[in-house]
C-alpha positions in Angstrom: -15.2 -47.9 2.6 -15.4 -44.3 4.0 -18.9 -42.9 4.4 -19.9 -40.0 2.2 -21.2 -37.9 5.0 -21.0 -37.2 8.7 -24.6 -38.5 9.2 -23.8 -41.8 7.4 -20.7 -42.2 9.6 -22.8 -41.5 12.7 -25.3 -44.3 11.8 -22.4 -46.7 11.2 -21.1 -45.9 14.7 -24.6 -46.4 16.2 -24.8 -49.8 14.4 -21.4 -50.9 15.5 -21.8 -50.0 19.2 -25.4 -49.1 20.0 -25.0 -49.2 23.8 -22.0 -46.9 24.0 -22.6 -43.4 25.4 -22.8 -40.8 22.6 -23.8 -37.7 24.5 -23.5 -36.7 28.2 -25.6 -33.7 29.1 -26.3 -32.5 32.7 -25.3 -35.9 34.0 -27.7 -37.7 31.6 -26.0 -40.3 29.4 -27.6 -40.9 26.0 -26.5 -44.0 24.1 -25.8 -44.2 20.3 -29.0 -46.3 20.0 -31.1 -43.6 21.7 -29.5 -40.8 19.7 -30.0 -42.7 16.5 -33.7 -43.3 17.3 -34.2 -39.6 18.3 -32.5 -38.5 15.1 -35.0 -40.6 13.1 -37.9 -39.3 15.2 -36.8 -35.7 14.5 -36.5 -36.5 10.8 -40.1 -37.8 10.8 -41.2 -34.6 12.5 -39.4 -32.4 9.9 -40.7 -34.5 7.0 -44.3 -34.1 8.2 -43.7 -30.3 8.2 -42.7 -30.5 4.5 -38.9 -30.6 4.7 -37.2 -32.3 1.8 -34.0 -32.2 -0.2 -32.5 -28.7 -0.4 -34.9 -27.1 2.1 -33.4 -25.1 4.9 -34.0 -25.9 8.5 -33.1 -23.1 10.9 -32.6 -23.9 14.6 -31.0 -22.3 17.6 -27.7 -23.3 19.1 -28.7 -24.2 22.6 -26.1 -26.6 24.0 -28.4 -29.7 24.4 -29.1 -33.0 22.7 -31.9 -31.5 20.6 -29.3 -29.6 18.7 -27.6 -32.8 17.7 -30.9 -34.6 16.9 -32.0 -31.7 14.6 -28.6 -31.3 12.9 -28.3 -35.0 12.0 -32.0 -35.3 11.1 -31.8 -32.4 8.7 -28.9 -34.1 6.9 -30.8 -37.4 6.9 -33.5 -35.7 4.8 -30.8 -34.2 2.6 -32.0 -30.8 3.8 -29.6 -27.9 4.7 -28.9 -27.1 8.4 -28.9 -23.4 9.4 -27.7 -23.3 13.1 -28.2 -19.9 14.7 -27.0 -18.1 17.8 -29.8 -18.3 20.4 -28.7 -14.8 21.6 -29.2 -13.1 18.3 -31.0 -9.7 18.4 -34.4 -9.9 16.8 -33.4 -7.7 13.8 -30.3 -9.8 13.0 -32.3 -13.0 13.4 -34.9 -11.8 10.9 -32.2 -10.8 8.4 -30.6 -14.3 8.5 -34.0 -16.0 8.2 -34.9 -13.8 5.2 -31.6 -14.7 3.6 -32.1 -18.4 3.9 -36.0 -18.7 3.7 -36.2 -21.8 5.9 -39.0 -24.3 5.6 -39.0 -24.7 9.3 -37.6 -22.7 12.3 -37.1 -24.5 15.6 -36.9 -21.9 18.5 -37.0 -22.4 22.3 -39.5 -19.5 22.6 -41.9 -17.9 20.1 -40.1 -15.4 17.9 -41.4 -12.6 15.7 -40.9 -13.7 12.1 -43.0 -14.9 9.2 -41.6 -18.4 8.8 -43.2 -21.6 10.2 -41.9 -22.1 13.7 -42.1 -24.9 16.3 -40.7 -25.5 19.8 -37.2 -26.7 20.1 -37.8 -29.3 22.8 -39.3 -32.8 23.2 -42.0 -31.8 20.7 -39.6 -32.9 17.9 -39.5 -36.5 19.4 -43.3 -37.2 19.4 -43.3 -39.0 16.0 -42.3 -42.6 15.1 -38.7 -43.0 13.9 -38.2 -42.5 10.2 -38.1 -46.0 8.7 -36.9 -45.3 5.1 -34.1 -42.9 4.3 -31.0 -42.5 2.0 -27.8 -40.8 2.9 -26.8 -37.6 1.1 -24.0 -37.5 -1.6 -20.7 -35.7 -0.9 -21.5 -32.8 -3.3 -24.9 -32.0 -1.7 -25.2 -28.9 0.5 -25.1 -29.7 4.2 -24.9 -26.5 6.1 -25.2 -22.7 5.8 -23.1 -21.2 8.7 -23.2 -17.5 9.2 -20.0 -15.6 9.9 -19.7 -11.9 10.6 -15.9 -12.0 10.4 -14.3 -8.7 11.5 -16.5 -6.5 9.3 -19.8 -7.0 11.0 -21.8 -8.0 7.8 -23.3 -11.5 8.0 -22.3 -13.9 5.2 -23.9 -17.4 4.8 -21.1 -19.8 4.2 -22.2 -22.9 2.1 -20.7 -26.2 3.2 -21.1 -29.5 1.4 -21.1 -32.9 3.0 -17.6 -33.4 1.5 -16.4 -30.2 3.2 -17.6 -31.1 6.7 -16.5 -34.7 6.3 -13.0 -33.6 5.2 -12.8 -31.2 8.2 -13.5 -34.1 10.5 -11.1 -36.5 8.9 -8.2 -34.0 8.7 -8.5 -32.8 12.3 -8.8 -36.4 13.6 -5.7 -37.3 11.6 -3.7 -34.5 13.2 -5.0 -34.7 16.7 -5.2 -38.4 16.9 -8.8 -38.9 18.0 -10.5 -42.3 18.0 -13.7 -43.9 19.2 -12.3 -44.4 22.7 -12.2 -40.7 23.4 -14.6 -38.6 25.5 -14.4 -34.9 24.7 -15.7 -32.0 26.7 -17.3 -29.4 24.4 -17.8 -26.0 26.2 -18.1 -24.1 23.0 -21.3 -22.8 21.3 -22.6 -25.4 18.9 -23.8 -22.8 16.3 -20.1 -21.8 15.9 -17.9 -23.6 13.3 -15.4 -24.8 15.9 -17.9 -26.2 18.4 -20.0 -27.7 15.7 -17.0 -29.4 14.1 -16.0 -31.0 17.3 -19.6 -32.3 17.9 -20.0 -33.9 14.4 -16.4 -35.2 14.4 -16.8 -37.1 17.6 -20.2 -38.5 16.7 -18.8 -39.5 13.3 -16.0 -41.3 15.0 -18.2 -43.1 17.5 -16.6 -41.2 20.5 -18.4 -39.6 23.4 -19.1 -35.9 23.8 -19.8 -34.0 27.1 -21.9 -30.8 26.4 -20.6 -28.4 29.1 -21.8 -24.8 30.0 -19.0 -22.5 29.0 -15.8 -21.6 30.8 -17.1 -19.9 33.9 -17.6 -23.2 35.6 -14.3 -25.1 35.3 -15.2 -27.5 38.1 -17.5 -29.1 35.6 -14.5 -29.8 33.4 -12.5 -31.3 36.4 -15.5 -33.5 37.3 -15.8 -34.7 33.7 -12.1 -35.7 33.8 -12.2 -37.3 37.2 -15.7 -39.0 37.1 -16.5 -39.5 33.4 -13.0 -40.2 32.1 -12.8 -37.3 29.7 -9.7 -37.6 27.4 -9.9 -34.3 25.5 -11.3 -30.8 25.5 -11.8 -28.0 22.8 -11.2 -24.5 24.0 -10.7 -20.9 22.8 -7.7 -19.0 24.3 -10.0 -16.7 26.3 -11.6 -19.7 27.8 -8.2 -21.0 29.1 -7.5 -17.5 30.5 -10.8 -17.7 32.5 -10.0 -21.2 33.8 -6.6 -20.1 34.9 -7.9 -17.0 36.6 -10.5 -18.9 38.5 -8.5 -22.0 39.4 -4.9 -20.7 39.4 -2.5 -23.7 39.0 -5.1 -26.3 40.0 -5.9 -26.7 36.3 -2.6 -28.5 35.8 -3.3 -31.6 37.8 -6.6 -32.2 35.9 -5.5 -31.2 32.4 -2.4 -33.4 32.7 -4.8 -36.3 32.6 -6.1 -35.3 29.2 -4.8 -37.0 26.0 -5.4 -33.8 23.9 -6.5 -30.2 23.9 -7.5 -28.4 20.8 -7.4 -24.6 20.8 -8.7 -22.3 18.0 -10.8 -19.4 16.8 -8.5 -16.6 18.0 -4.8 -16.0 18.7 -3.2 -17.1 22.0 -0.5 -15.2 23.8 3.0 -16.7 23.4 3.6 -16.9 27.2 0.4 -18.9 27.6 1.5 -21.4 24.9 4.8 -21.8 26.6 3.2 -22.2 30.0 0.9 -25.0 28.7 3.7 -26.8 26.9 5.8 -26.7 30.1 3.0 -27.7 32.5 1.3 -30.4 30.4 4.3 -32.5 29.1 2.2 -35.6 28.2 -0.9 -33.9 26.7 -1.1 -33.3 23.0 -1.7 -29.5 22.8 -2.9 -28.5 19.3 -4.0 -25.2 18.0 -5.6 -24.6 14.6 -5.9 -21.6 12.3 -9.1 -21.8 10.5 -12.1 -20.2 9.0 -15.8 -21.1 8.7 -15.1 -21.2 4.9 -12.1 -23.6 5.2 -12.3 -25.5 8.5 -9.1 -26.0 10.5 -6.5 -25.7 7.6 -3.3 -25.1 9.6 -2.2 -26.9 12.9 0.5 -26.6 15.4 1.4 -28.8 18.4 3.0 -26.9 21.2 5.7 -29.5 22.1 6.6 -30.4 18.6 7.0 -26.8 17.6 8.6 -25.6 20.8 10.9 -23.1 19.1 8.2 -21.8 16.7 5.2 -21.2 18.9 4.8 -17.7 17.3 3.8 -19.5 14.1 0.4 -20.5 13.0 1.8 -24.0 12.2 1.9 -26.1 9.1 -0.9 -27.1 6.6 -3.4 -29.6 8.0 -3.4 -33.2 6.6 -4.8 -33.3 3.0 -4.8 -29.5 2.7 -2.6 -27.1 0.6 -1.6 -23.7 2.0 0.2 -21.1 -0.1 1.3 -17.4 0.1 0.2 -15.5 -3.0 0.6 -12.0 -4.4 -2.4 -9.9 -5.5 -1.7 -11.2 -9.0 -1.8 -14.9 -7.9 1.9 -15.5 -8.0 3.4 -17.6 -5.2 5.7 -15.6 -2.9 9.2 -16.6 -2.0 10.2 -17.9 1.4 9.9 -15.1 4.0 7.9 -12.8 1.7 4.5 -11.5 2.9 1.4 -12.2 0.8 -2.1 -13.5 1.2 -2.6 -16.8 2.9 -4.7 -19.0 0.5 -6.1 -22.5 1.0 -7.0 -25.4 -1.2 -8.6 -28.8 -0.4 -11.8 -30.7 0.1 -12.5 -28.5 3.2 -13.0 -25.3 1.3 -16.5 -23.8 0.8 -18.1 -23.7 -2.7 -19.1 -20.1 -1.9 -21.5 -17.8 -0.1 -25.3 -18.2 0.0 -26.9 -15.9 -2.6 -23.7 -13.8 -2.9 -22.2 -14.7 -6.4 -20.0 -11.6 -6.6 -18.5 -12.2 -3.2 -18.0 -15.8 -4.0 -16.1 -14.9 -7.2 -13.9 -12.4 -5.4 -13.0 -15.0 -2.7 -11.2 -17.4 -5.1 -8.1 -17.2 -7.3 -7.2 -20.2 -9.5 -9.0 -22.6 -7.2 -7.5 -21.2 -4.0 -9.7 -19.7 -1.3 -8.5 -16.3 -0.2 -8.5 -16.0 3.6 -8.0 -12.2 3.7 -5.1 -12.8 6.1 -1.5 -11.8 5.3 1.5 -13.9 6.2 4.6 -15.7 5.1 6.2 -19.2 5.1 9.6 -20.2 6.4 11.9 -22.9 4.9 10.3 -25.6 7.1 6.8 -24.9 5.9 5.6 -23.1 9.0 3.1 -20.3 8.2 3.3 -17.0 10.2 0.5 -14.5 10.4 1.2 -10.8 9.7 -2.3 -9.4 10.0 -5.6 -8.9 8.1 -5.3 -7.6 4.6 -7.9 -4.9 5.4 -6.2 -3.8 8.5 -2.8 -2.9 7.0 -1.8 0.7 7.7 0.1 2.6 5.0 2.7 5.1 6.5 4.5 6.9 3.7 4.3 3.9 1.4 5.5 1.5 4.1 3.1 -1.3 5.2 2.5 -1.5 9.0 0.7 -4.5 10.5 -1.4 -3.6 13.6 -0.7 -7.0 15.2 3.1 -6.2 15.3 2.5 -3.0 17.2 -0.1 -4.7 19.5 2.3 -7.5 20.4 4.9 -4.8 21.5 2.4 -2.8 23.4 1.0 -5.9 25.2 4.5 -6.4 26.7 4.1 -3.2 28.8 3.5 -4.1 32.4 0.4 -1.9 32.6 -1.3 -3.1 29.4 -3.7 -6.0 29.3 -4.7 -5.7 25.6 -4.5 -3.3 22.7 -5.7 -2.6 19.2 -4.2 -0.3 16.6 -5.9 1.5 13.6 -5.0 4.2 11.1 -6.6 7.6 11.3 -6.5 10.3 8.7 -5.3 13.6 10.1 -4.0 15.2 7.0 -0.4 14.3 7.7 1.4 15.8 4.7 4.2 13.3 4.6 2.6 10.0 5.6 -1.1 10.5 4.9 -2.1 8.4 7.9 -1.3 8.3 11.6 -1.5 5.3 13.9 -3.8 5.3 16.9 -3.5 2.7 19.7 -6.4 1.8 22.0 -5.3 0.3 25.3 -7.0 -1.8 27.9 -5.2 -1.5 31.2 -4.5 -4.3 33.8 -5.2 -2.0 36.7 -5.4 1.7 37.7 -1.8 2.6 36.5 -2.2 4.8 33.4 1.1 5.3 31.5 1.5 8.6 29.7 1.8 8.8 25.9 5.4 9.7 26.3 6.1 6.7 28.5 4.4 4.4 26.0 6.4 5.9 23.0 9.7 5.4 24.9 8.7 1.9 25.8 8.2 1.1 22.1 11.3 2.7 20.8 13.5 -0.3 21.5 11.0 -2.7 19.9 9.7 -1.0 16.8 10.9 1.3 14.0 10.0 4.9 14.6 7.3 5.0 11.9 5.5 2.2 13.5 5.1 3.9 16.9 1.5 5.3 17.4 1.1 9.1 17.7 -2.2 8.8 19.6 -3.1 6.6 22.6 -6.6 6.1 24.1 -7.6 4.0 27.1 -10.8 2.0 26.8 -12.5 -0.7 28.9 -12.7 -3.4 26.2 -11.5 -4.1 22.7 -14.5 -5.0 20.4 -14.3 -8.6 19.2 -16.4 -11.1 17.2 -18.1 -13.9 19.0 -15.0 -16.0 18.4 -12.6 -13.4 19.9 -11.2 -11.8 16.8 -10.5 -8.1 17.0 -12.9 -5.8 15.2 -10.7 -2.8 14.6 -13.1 -1.2 12.2 -15.5 -0.5 15.1 -12.8 1.7 16.6 -12.7 4.0 13.6 
């Protein structure tokens, strides 16, 4: 019988193979027995501070075992985990704490806020292991994860135990994880992707290696060579860093991996093709997902060799549709909003009933992304609904212009927005912001000529500006509104 929660699955794993390594951190190996005991000690600590069912426990996403202990202990008490970014500015941190009103805040250093706070270190392991406990039910709230999306306003996404369990089961089913795997996690644990990989592996009974980001790829290579790592989760920018630092040396190591999962932001087509060609025996998966609906679309680079520009197909046990604004399903090839349905989808936003109501249509969660399906069920992304530019009644997707601009030999990255300049015919003009690869600076005329063979005339920007960096969210998604 399948467990009702990640924490119940973890304790089953600990019971089935207590001496197996659960977590590797800075060359320290921690067994399932030790993690289980430390989770119960942390639960005792939290219980003594008054934490019970439905209370919020806020803690900071340092990449260490204390994060795992606190996360699972919070669930063991049927409380709600609120993992936060340790690098949050003080003002933003206070805002998120005031929204959630935690019973306890665990922080590595003393912070300026009115909520009870305690050190996030060995202090939480000083009590005896909790002896009596019951596991949460599927419908109970498990987490509140904050997402800024591309708009900059923080929203607390509510996730039930059923939501996070379904996210683990679905991704395992697609990727092919099992308890024999050892996965490198170089991602922040407060973020939905890194957190999903942590809880998924501990639920399975696999081993996780907590690694320090992508600037130290030698750590990955050592983990593959010396600790037998079989998988890694990465963001596309992380792969770009590894490739820049290690050149083609990554190939000999990554070829030994059983799987790689990419996600959180788009990946360049040529990098997808390069990976598929260089790693013929590695299962290379990429998901499209949201904090609100986990990884709901997957693609595997070898299986979809001719369609690597697609997002992929619906994840196992998930429905994905393309709907009009009125909720009618669009025909094959027609652009509409990508919507998702399944056990992975959030019940809504913390203390935001109006936003919750606006985010659903007939049981479907509205992603805010526009796209279309082909006759094989592949989903293609057209752009963010809020980013669409209206030129004389014609819809223009910034991502299409950016893809064309990024093919210019001098352009490293780009972002396009609409600007109102009182154009009598079109009402809006398109402005392109460009990040250059080097010192070569193409003229607006050269850029316009370059785009003429790739885009219809009305899609070609009238204004170009060079900047050092495109603003993005912590997960790498472009924040075009910050350019306006």
